DSSP file (Angstrom, degrees, kcal/mol; ACC not computed):
  #  RESIDUE AA STRUCTURE BP1 BP2  ACC     N-H-->O    O-->H-N    N-H-->O    O-->H-N    TCO  KAPPA ALPHA  PHI   PSI    X-CA   Y-CA   Z-CA
    1    1 A M              0   0    0      0, 0.0     2,-0.3     0, 0.0   122,-0.1   0.000 360.0 360.0 360.0 137.9    0.0    0.0    0.0
    2    2 A D    >   -     0   0    0      1,-0.2     3,-1.3     2,-0.1     0, 0.0  -0.489 360.0-142.9 -62.5 121.5    1.3    3.5   -0.9
    3    3 A R  T 3  S+     0   0    0     -2,-0.3    -1,-0.2     1,-0.3   117,-0.0   0.774  98.7  51.7 -64.1 -26.0    2.3    5.0    2.5
    4    4 A G  T 3  S+     0   0    0    115,-0.1    -1,-0.3     2,-0.1     2,-0.2   0.635  95.0  89.1 -84.5 -13.4    1.0    8.4    1.4
    5    5 A A  S <  S-     0   0    0     -3,-1.3   115,-0.4   114,-0.1   113,-0.0  -0.504  80.7-120.6 -85.4 153.0   -2.4    7.2    0.3
    6    6 A I        -     0   0    0     -2,-0.2     2,-0.1   113,-0.2    -2,-0.1  -0.826  32.0-136.1 -88.7 116.9   -5.4    6.9    2.6
    7    7 A P        -     0   0    0      0, 0.0    -4,-0.0     0, 0.0    -1,-0.0  -0.439  21.0-110.2 -71.0 148.8   -6.4    3.2    2.6
    8    8 A S     >  -     0   0    0      1,-0.1     4,-2.7    -2,-0.1     5,-0.2  -0.265  33.0-105.2 -65.8 166.5  -10.1    2.5    2.3
    9    9 A R  H  > S+     0   0    0      1,-0.2     4,-2.8     2,-0.2     5,-0.2   0.909 123.4  50.5 -60.4 -40.3  -11.7    1.1    5.4
   10   10 A D  H  > S+     0   0    0      2,-0.2     4,-2.5     1,-0.2    -1,-0.2   0.899 110.9  48.9 -67.0 -40.0  -11.9   -2.4    3.8
   11   11 A E  H  > S+     0   0    0      2,-0.2     4,-2.5     1,-0.2    -2,-0.2   0.928 112.1  49.2 -63.2 -43.6   -8.2   -2.2    2.9
   12   12 A F  H  X S+     0   0    0     -4,-2.7     4,-2.8     2,-0.2     5,-0.2   0.932 111.8  48.4 -59.5 -46.8   -7.3   -1.1    6.4
   13   13 A L  H  X S+     0   0    0     -4,-2.8     4,-2.7     1,-0.2     5,-0.3   0.934 110.5  50.7 -59.6 -46.3   -9.3   -3.9    7.9
   14   14 A A  H  X S+     0   0    0     -4,-2.5     4,-2.1     1,-0.2    -1,-0.2   0.914 113.2  46.4 -60.5 -42.2   -7.7   -6.5    5.6
   15   15 A E  H  X S+     0   0    0     -4,-2.5     4,-2.8     2,-0.2    -1,-0.2   0.918 112.3  49.0 -66.3 -44.0   -4.3   -5.2    6.6
   16   16 A E  H  X S+     0   0    0     -4,-2.8     4,-2.4     2,-0.2    -2,-0.2   0.890 112.5  48.4 -63.4 -38.6   -5.0   -5.2   10.3
   17   17 A Y  H  X S+     0   0    0     -4,-2.7     4,-2.5    -5,-0.2    -1,-0.2   0.886 111.0  51.3 -70.0 -37.4   -6.4   -8.7   10.1
   18   18 A R  H  X S+     0   0    0     -4,-2.1     4,-2.3    -5,-0.3    -2,-0.2   0.931 111.6  47.0 -61.5 -46.0   -3.3   -9.8    8.2
   19   19 A C  H  X S+     0   0    0     -4,-2.8     4,-2.4     1,-0.2    -2,-0.2   0.898 111.9  50.4 -65.1 -39.8   -1.1   -8.3   10.8
   20   20 A A  H  X S+     0   0    0     -4,-2.4     4,-2.5     2,-0.2    -1,-0.2   0.922 110.3  49.6 -63.4 -42.6   -3.1   -9.9   13.7
   21   21 A A  H  X S+     0   0    0     -4,-2.5     4,-2.6     2,-0.2    -2,-0.2   0.922 111.4  49.0 -63.1 -43.1   -2.9  -13.3   12.0
   22   22 A K  H  X S+     0   0    0     -4,-2.3     4,-1.7     1,-0.2    -1,-0.2   0.919 111.4  49.2 -62.3 -43.6    0.9  -12.9   11.6
   23   23 A A  H  <>S+     0   0    0     -4,-2.4     5,-3.2     2,-0.2    -2,-0.2   0.896 110.6  50.9 -62.5 -41.3    1.2  -11.9   15.2
   24   24 A M  H ><5S+     0   0    0     -4,-2.5     3,-1.9     3,-0.2    -2,-0.2   0.931 107.5  53.0 -62.1 -45.6   -0.9  -14.9   16.4
   25   25 A E  H 3<5S+     0   0    0     -4,-2.6    -1,-0.2     1,-0.3    -2,-0.2   0.869 111.7  46.6 -56.2 -37.6    1.3  -17.3   14.3
   26   26 A E  T 3<5S-     0   0    0     -4,-1.7    -1,-0.3    -5,-0.2    -2,-0.2   0.382 116.1-118.1 -86.0   3.7    4.3  -15.8   16.1
   27   27 A K  T < 5 +     0   0    0     -3,-1.9     2,-1.1     1,-0.2    -3,-0.2   0.806  69.7 140.2  62.7  30.4    2.6  -16.1   19.4
   28   28 A K     >< +     0   0    0     -5,-3.2     4,-2.1     1,-0.2    -1,-0.2  -0.679  20.6 167.5 -97.1  75.2    2.7  -12.3   19.9
   29   29 A F  H  >  +     0   0    0     -2,-1.1     4,-2.6     1,-0.2     5,-0.2   0.854  67.9  53.5 -69.9 -37.5   -0.7  -12.2   21.4
   30   30 A E  H  > S+     0   0    0      1,-0.2     4,-2.2     2,-0.2    -1,-0.2   0.910 110.7  49.0 -63.5 -39.0   -0.6   -8.6   22.7
   31   31 A E  H  > S+     0   0    0      2,-0.2     4,-2.0     1,-0.2    -2,-0.2   0.911 109.1  52.6 -65.5 -41.2    0.4   -7.4   19.2
   32   32 A A  H  X S+     0   0    0     -4,-2.1     4,-2.2     1,-0.2    -2,-0.2   0.911 109.4  50.0 -58.1 -43.2   -2.5   -9.4   17.7
   33   33 A W  H  X S+     0   0    0     -4,-2.6     4,-2.9     1,-0.2     5,-0.2   0.907 105.9  56.2 -60.2 -41.9   -4.9   -7.7   20.2
   34   34 A H  H  X S+     0   0    0     -4,-2.2     4,-2.0     1,-0.2    -1,-0.2   0.920 110.0  44.3 -56.5 -45.8   -3.5   -4.3   19.2
   35   35 A H  H  X S+     0   0    0     -4,-2.0     4,-2.1     1,-0.2    -1,-0.2   0.873 113.1  50.8 -70.5 -36.1   -4.3   -5.0   15.5
   36   36 A L  H  X S+     0   0    0     -4,-2.2     4,-2.3     2,-0.2    -2,-0.2   0.875 109.0  51.7 -68.9 -35.5   -7.8   -6.4   16.3
   37   37 A E  H  X S+     0   0    0     -4,-2.9     4,-2.0     2,-0.2    -2,-0.2   0.921 109.9  49.0 -63.8 -42.8   -8.6   -3.4   18.4
   38   38 A R  H  X S+     0   0    0     -4,-2.0     4,-1.5    -5,-0.2    -2,-0.2   0.908 111.3  50.1 -61.4 -42.4   -7.6   -1.0   15.6
   39   39 A A  H  X S+     0   0    0     -4,-2.1     4,-2.6     1,-0.2    -1,-0.2   0.909 106.5  55.9 -61.9 -42.9   -9.7   -3.0   13.2
   40   40 A H  H  X S+     0   0    0     -4,-2.3     4,-2.2    54,-0.2    -1,-0.2   0.922 103.8  53.8 -59.2 -45.7  -12.7   -2.9   15.6
   41   41 A I  H  < S+     0   0    0     -4,-2.0    51,-0.3     1,-0.2     4,-0.2   0.913 115.1  39.4 -55.7 -44.3  -12.6    0.9   15.7
   42   42 A V  H  < S+     0   0    0     -4,-1.5     3,-0.5     1,-0.2    -1,-0.2   0.831 119.0  47.8 -76.3 -31.5  -12.8    1.2   11.9
   43   43 A A  H >< S+     0   0    0     -4,-2.6     3,-2.2     1,-0.2     7,-0.5   0.758  86.8  86.4 -80.4 -24.9  -15.3   -1.7   11.5
   44   44 A Q  T 3< S+     0   0    0     -4,-2.2    -1,-0.2     1,-0.3    -2,-0.1   0.651  77.5  63.5 -63.2 -19.1  -17.8   -0.7   14.2
   45   45 A E  T 3  S+     0   0    0     -3,-0.5     2,-0.4    -4,-0.2    -1,-0.3   0.640  99.9  59.0 -79.2 -10.9  -20.0    1.6   12.0
   46   46 A R  S <> S-     0   0    0     -3,-2.2     4,-2.6     1,-0.1     5,-0.2  -0.974  80.1-138.7-120.2 131.3  -21.0   -1.2    9.7
   47   47 A L  H  > S+     0   0    0     -2,-0.4     4,-2.7     1,-0.2     5,-0.2   0.912  96.8  45.4 -60.4 -52.5  -22.8   -4.2   11.1
   48   48 A K  H  > S+     0   0    0      1,-0.2     4,-2.5     2,-0.2    -1,-0.2   0.952 117.9  42.1 -59.8 -52.3  -21.1   -7.1    9.2
   49   49 A P  H  > S+     0   0    0      0, 0.0     4,-2.3     0, 0.0    -1,-0.2   0.884 113.4  56.1 -61.4 -34.7  -17.5   -5.8    9.7
   50   50 A H  H  X S+     0   0    0     -4,-2.6     4,-1.7    -7,-0.5    -2,-0.2   0.944 110.2  43.2 -57.8 -50.7  -18.4   -5.0   13.3
   51   51 A C  H  X S+     0   0    0     -4,-2.7     4,-2.3     1,-0.2    -1,-0.2   0.867 111.2  55.1 -65.1 -37.6  -19.5   -8.5   13.9
   52   52 A I  H  X S+     0   0    0     -4,-2.5     4,-2.5    -5,-0.2     5,-0.2   0.896 105.1  53.9 -60.0 -41.1  -16.5   -9.9   12.1
   53   53 A S  H  X S+     0   0    0     -4,-2.3     4,-1.9     1,-0.2    -2,-0.2   0.919 111.3  44.3 -64.6 -41.5  -14.2   -7.9   14.3
   54   54 A H  H  X S+     0   0    0     -4,-1.7     4,-2.5     2,-0.2    -1,-0.2   0.862 110.4  55.9 -71.6 -32.7  -15.7   -9.3   17.5
   55   55 A W  H  X S+     0   0    0     -4,-2.3     4,-2.1     2,-0.2    -2,-0.2   0.916 109.2  46.4 -61.8 -42.4  -15.7  -12.8   16.0
   56   56 A R  H  X S+     0   0    0     -4,-2.5     4,-2.1     2,-0.2    -1,-0.2   0.866 111.6  51.3 -70.1 -33.4  -11.9  -12.6   15.4
   57   57 A M  H  X S+     0   0    0     -4,-1.9     4,-2.8    -5,-0.2    -2,-0.2   0.912 109.3  51.3 -66.5 -39.5  -11.5  -11.2   18.9
   58   58 A L  H  X S+     0   0    0     -4,-2.5     4,-2.5     1,-0.2    -2,-0.2   0.899 108.3  51.9 -63.4 -39.2  -13.5  -14.2   20.2
   59   59 A Q  H  X S+     0   0    0     -4,-2.1     4,-2.5     2,-0.2    -1,-0.2   0.919 111.5  46.0 -62.6 -42.6  -11.2  -16.6   18.3
   60   60 A L  H  X S+     0   0    0     -4,-2.1     4,-2.3     2,-0.2    -2,-0.2   0.918 111.9  51.7 -66.7 -42.8   -8.1  -15.0   19.8
   61   61 A A  H  <>S+     0   0    0     -4,-2.8     5,-2.7     1,-0.2     4,-0.3   0.916 111.4  47.4 -57.2 -43.9   -9.6  -15.1   23.2
   62   62 A W  H ><5S+     0   0    0     -4,-2.5     3,-1.1     1,-0.2    -2,-0.2   0.915 110.4  52.3 -62.4 -44.7  -10.4  -18.8   22.8
   63   63 A R  H 3<5S+     0   0    0     -4,-2.5    -1,-0.2     1,-0.3    -2,-0.2   0.879 113.8  42.6 -61.1 -37.8   -6.9  -19.5   21.5
   64   64 A T  T 3<5S-     0   0    0     -4,-2.3    -1,-0.3    -5,-0.1    -2,-0.2   0.410 109.6-123.9 -91.3   2.7   -5.3  -17.9   24.5
   65   65 A R  T < 5 +     0   0    0     -3,-1.1     2,-1.1    -4,-0.3    -3,-0.2   0.873  54.8 156.4  58.2  39.0   -7.8  -19.5   26.9
   66   66 A D     >< -     0   0    0     -5,-2.7     4,-2.2    -6,-0.2    -1,-0.2  -0.774  17.0-179.4 -95.7  90.0   -8.8  -16.0   28.2
   67   67 A W  H  > S+     0   0    0     -2,-1.1     4,-2.4     1,-0.2     5,-0.2   0.801  76.8  56.4 -69.8 -31.1  -12.2  -17.0   29.5
   68   68 A R  H  > S+     0   0    0      2,-0.2     4,-2.5     1,-0.2    -1,-0.2   0.941 111.3  44.4 -60.7 -46.3  -13.1  -13.4   30.7
   69   69 A E  H  > S+     0   0    0      2,-0.2     4,-2.7     1,-0.2    -2,-0.2   0.867 109.6  55.9 -68.6 -35.5  -12.4  -12.2   27.2
   70   70 A V  H  X S+     0   0    0     -4,-2.2     4,-2.2    -9,-0.2    -1,-0.2   0.959 110.7  44.8 -58.6 -49.8  -14.4  -15.1   25.7
   71   71 A R  H  X S+     0   0    0     -4,-2.4     4,-2.5     1,-0.2    -2,-0.2   0.923 113.0  51.5 -58.3 -45.7  -17.4  -14.1   27.7
   72   72 A G  H  X S+     0   0    0     -4,-2.5     4,-2.5     1,-0.2    -1,-0.2   0.888 110.1  48.1 -61.0 -40.4  -16.9  -10.4   26.9
   73   73 A Q  H  X S+     0   0    0     -4,-2.7     4,-2.5     2,-0.2    -1,-0.2   0.861 109.5  52.5 -72.7 -34.1  -16.7  -11.1   23.1
   74   74 A I  H  X S+     0   0    0     -4,-2.2     4,-1.6    -5,-0.2    -2,-0.2   0.939 112.1  47.2 -63.6 -44.2  -19.9  -13.3   23.2
   75   75 A F  H  X S+     0   0    0     -4,-2.5     4,-1.6     1,-0.2    -2,-0.2   0.921 112.9  47.9 -60.1 -44.8  -21.6  -10.4   25.0
   76   76 A R  H  X S+     0   0    0     -4,-2.5     4,-2.3     1,-0.2    -1,-0.2   0.852 106.9  56.4 -67.0 -35.6  -20.3   -7.9   22.5
   77   77 A L  H  < S+     0   0    0     -4,-2.5    -1,-0.2     1,-0.2    -2,-0.2   0.874 109.2  47.3 -62.3 -35.2  -21.3  -10.1   19.6
   78   78 A S  H  < S+     0   0    0     -4,-1.6     4,-0.5     1,-0.2    -2,-0.2   0.824 115.4  45.9 -76.2 -29.1  -24.9  -10.0   20.9
   79   79 A L  H  X S+     0   0    0     -4,-1.6     4,-2.7     1,-0.1     5,-0.2   0.775  93.4  79.3 -80.8 -28.2  -24.8   -6.2   21.4
   80   80 A A  H  X S+     0   0    0     -4,-2.3     4,-2.7     1,-0.2     5,-0.3   0.897  92.4  47.6 -53.0 -49.8  -23.3   -5.3   18.0
   81   81 A P  H  > S+     0   0    0      0, 0.0     4,-2.8     0, 0.0    -1,-0.2   0.915 112.9  49.5 -61.3 -39.4  -26.5   -5.6   16.0
   82   82 A I  H  > S+     0   0    0     -4,-0.5     4,-2.5    -3,-0.2     6,-0.3   0.931 112.4  47.9 -62.7 -45.1  -28.4   -3.5   18.5
   83   83 A G  H  X>S+     0   0    0     -4,-2.7     4,-1.4     1,-0.2     5,-0.9   0.904 114.7  45.8 -62.0 -42.4  -25.7   -0.8   18.6
   84   84 A N  H  <5S+     0   0    0     -4,-2.7    -2,-0.2    -5,-0.2    -1,-0.2   0.898 113.8  47.9 -69.5 -40.2  -25.6   -0.7   14.8
   85   85 A I  H  <5S+     0   0    0     -4,-2.8    -2,-0.2    -5,-0.3    -1,-0.2   0.917 120.2  37.5 -66.0 -43.6  -29.4   -0.6   14.4
   86   86 A T  H  <5S-     0   0    0     -4,-2.5    -1,-0.2    -5,-0.2    -2,-0.2   0.642 103.5-128.2 -85.2 -14.4  -29.9    2.1   16.9
   87   87 A G  T  <5 +     0   0    0     -4,-1.4     2,-1.2    -5,-0.2    -3,-0.2   0.638  66.6 133.6  75.7  13.3  -26.7    4.0   16.0
   88   88 A R      < +     0   0    0     -5,-0.9    -1,-0.2    -6,-0.3    -2,-0.1  -0.634  24.9 148.4-101.5  77.9  -25.6    4.1   19.6
   89   89 A L        -     0   0    0     -2,-1.2     2,-1.2    -5,-0.1    13,-0.1  -0.922  52.8-121.5-112.1 134.8  -22.0    3.0   19.2
   90   90 A P    >   -     0   0    0      0, 0.0     3,-2.2     0, 0.0    15,-0.1  -0.627  37.1-130.5 -75.9  98.0  -19.2    4.2   21.5
   91   91 A I  T 3  S+     0   0    0     -2,-1.2    14,-2.2     1,-0.3   -50,-0.1  -0.209  85.6  11.7 -56.2 131.4  -16.9    5.8   19.0
   92   92 A G  T 3  S+     0   0    0      1,-0.3    -1,-0.3   -51,-0.3   -51,-0.1   0.363  84.7 153.8  83.8  -3.9  -13.3    4.7   19.4
   93   93 A N    <   -     0   0    0     -3,-2.2    -1,-0.3     1,-0.1   -49,-0.1  -0.340  43.8-140.1 -61.4 135.1  -14.1    1.8   21.7
   94   94 A S        -     0   0    0      2,-0.1   -54,-0.2     1,-0.1   -53,-0.2   0.687  28.1-127.9 -72.4 -19.8  -11.4   -0.9   21.4
   95   95 A G        +     0   0    0      1,-0.3     2,-0.1     5,-0.2   -19,-0.1   0.455  63.8 130.7  86.2   0.3  -14.0   -3.7   21.6
   96   96 A R    >   -     0   0    0      1,-0.1     3,-1.0     4,-0.1    -1,-0.3  -0.449  67.1-124.4 -86.8 161.2  -12.1   -5.5   24.3
   97   97 A S  T 3  S+     0   0    0      1,-0.2    -1,-0.1    -2,-0.1     4,-0.1   0.551 102.7  76.2 -82.6  -4.2  -13.7   -6.8   27.5
   98   98 A N  T 3  S+     0   0    0      2,-0.1     2,-0.3     3,-0.0    -1,-0.2   0.434  98.4  48.9 -84.5   1.8  -11.2   -4.8   29.6
   99   99 A V  S <  S-     0   0    0     -3,-1.0     2,-0.0     4,-0.0    -6,-0.0  -0.946 103.6 -88.2-131.1 157.5  -13.2   -1.7   28.8
  100  100 A S    >   -     0   0    0     -2,-0.3     3,-1.5     1,-0.2    -5,-0.2  -0.367  29.2-131.3 -62.7 140.2  -16.9   -1.0   29.1
  101  101 A A  T 3  S+     0   0    0      1,-0.3    -1,-0.2    -4,-0.1    -8,-0.1   0.598 108.9  48.7 -67.9  -7.6  -18.8   -1.9   26.0
  102  102 A F  T 3  S+     0   0    0    -13,-0.1     2,-0.4     2,-0.1    -1,-0.3   0.359  85.1 112.2-112.4   3.8  -20.4    1.6   26.2
  103  103 A A    <   -     0   0    0     -3,-1.5     2,-0.2   -13,-0.1    -4,-0.0  -0.649  59.0-139.5 -87.3 131.1  -17.3    3.7   26.8
  104  104 A R        -     0   0    0     -2,-0.4     2,-0.3   -12,-0.1   -12,-0.2  -0.613  25.7-165.5 -77.2 146.2  -16.1    6.2   24.1
  105  105 A M        -     0   0    0    -14,-2.2     2,-0.1    -2,-0.2   -12,-0.1  -0.944  26.5 -92.2-135.0 156.9  -12.4    6.3   23.6
  106  106 A E        -     0   0    0     -2,-0.3     2,-0.5     1,-0.1   -14,-0.0  -0.401  39.1-136.1 -64.0 139.9   -9.9    8.5   22.0
  107  107 A I        -     0   0    0     -2,-0.1    -1,-0.1     2,-0.0   -14,-0.0  -0.861  18.3-118.9-102.8 130.8   -9.0    7.6   18.4
  108  108 A E    >>  -     0   0    0     -2,-0.5     4,-1.9     1,-0.1     3,-0.6  -0.340  28.0-111.8 -68.1 149.6   -5.4    7.6   17.3
  109  109 A P  H 3> S+     0   0    0      0, 0.0     4,-2.1     0, 0.0     5,-0.2   0.841 113.9  55.6 -53.4 -40.2   -4.6   10.0   14.4
  110  110 A Q  H 3> S+     0   0    0      1,-0.2     4,-1.9     2,-0.2     5,-0.1   0.922 109.6  46.9 -60.6 -42.0   -3.9    7.3   11.8
  111  111 A I  H <> S+     0   0    0     -3,-0.6     4,-2.3     1,-0.2    -1,-0.2   0.862 107.6  56.4 -70.1 -34.5   -7.3    5.8   12.4
  112  112 A I  H  <>S+     0   0    0     -4,-1.9     5,-0.8     1,-0.2    -1,-0.2   0.911 107.4  50.1 -59.0 -41.6   -8.9    9.2   12.2
  113  113 A R  H ><5S+     0   0    0     -4,-2.1     3,-1.7     1,-0.2     4,-0.4   0.906 108.8  50.7 -64.4 -42.4   -7.3    9.6    8.8
  114  114 A V  H 3<5S+     0   0    0     -4,-1.9    -1,-0.2     1,-0.3    -2,-0.2   0.872 104.2  59.5 -63.6 -35.8   -8.6    6.1    7.6
  115  115 A L  T 3<5S-     0   0    0     -4,-2.3    -1,-0.3    -5,-0.1    -2,-0.2   0.497 136.9 -78.8 -72.5  -1.8  -12.1    7.2    8.8
  116  116 A G  T < 5S+     0   0    0     -3,-1.7    -3,-0.2     2,-0.2    -2,-0.2   0.691 100.5  96.4 123.9  21.1  -11.8   10.1    6.3
  117  117 A Q  S   <S-     0   0    0     -5,-0.8    -4,-0.2    -4,-0.4    -3,-0.1   0.816  82.7 -22.3-117.9 -30.2   -9.7   13.0    7.3
  118  118 A S  S    S-     0   0    0     -5,-0.2    -1,-0.3    -8,-0.1    -2,-0.2  -0.978  83.3 -47.9-169.3 171.5   -6.1   13.0    6.0
  119  119 A P        -     0   0    0      0, 0.0     2,-0.2     0, 0.0  -113,-0.2  -0.071  52.4-135.4 -55.7 144.3   -3.2   10.7    4.8
  120  120 A A        -     0   0    0   -115,-0.4     2,-0.1    -7,-0.1     3,-0.1  -0.561   9.3-144.5 -95.1 157.1   -2.4    7.6    6.7
  121  121 A Q        -     0   0    0     -2,-0.2     2,-0.2     1,-0.2    -1,-0.1  -0.192  59.2 -29.9-100.5-160.9    1.0    6.2    7.6
  122  122 A D    >   -     0   0    0      1,-0.2     3,-0.8    -2,-0.1    -1,-0.2  -0.390  54.3-159.4 -58.4 117.9    2.2    2.6    7.8
  123  123 A V  T 3  S+     0   0    0     -2,-0.2    -1,-0.2     1,-0.2    -2,-0.0   0.823  84.1  52.0 -70.5 -33.8   -0.8    0.5    8.7
  124  124 A C  T 3  S+     0   0    0   -105,-0.0    -1,-0.2  -106,-0.0    -2,-0.1   0.235  76.5 133.0 -95.0  15.2    1.1   -2.5   10.1
  125  125 A G    <   -     0   0    0     -3,-0.8  -106,-0.0     1,-0.1    -4,-0.0  -0.345  60.0-109.1 -67.3 150.6    3.4   -0.7   12.5
  126  126 A S              0   0    0      1,-0.1    -1,-0.1   -92,-0.0   -95,-0.0  -0.257 360.0 360.0 -71.7 162.0    3.7   -2.2   16.0
  127  127 A K              0   0    0     -2,-0.0    -1,-0.1   -96,-0.0    -2,-0.1   0.477 360.0 360.0 -69.9 360.0    2.2   -0.5   19.0
């Protein structure tokens, strides 16, 4: 991807999921969470991508045997359709169970650009 170009949301999601999968293969689970959280922020405004982001988080939680996170992701999967239908989504929320499903969070500048405001930098950079 051209580093000066703004990736589409779908391109951004594909890249974040690729980075998360690579991190999981390398057993870098915190890095995988980082990429899945970034993907969630971009995905949450559209129902199908929003549910996919929580499904991928559920898969990682299951793989790492993080039962609290598994429960949290099941809960969020059930809430996602309601949030999307009502338009009551907590902007910037990371999607993890370690934060309230209703908390708004600050969005990092690169993600703000992907959401439509100015050029993005390297998508796959580590946290």
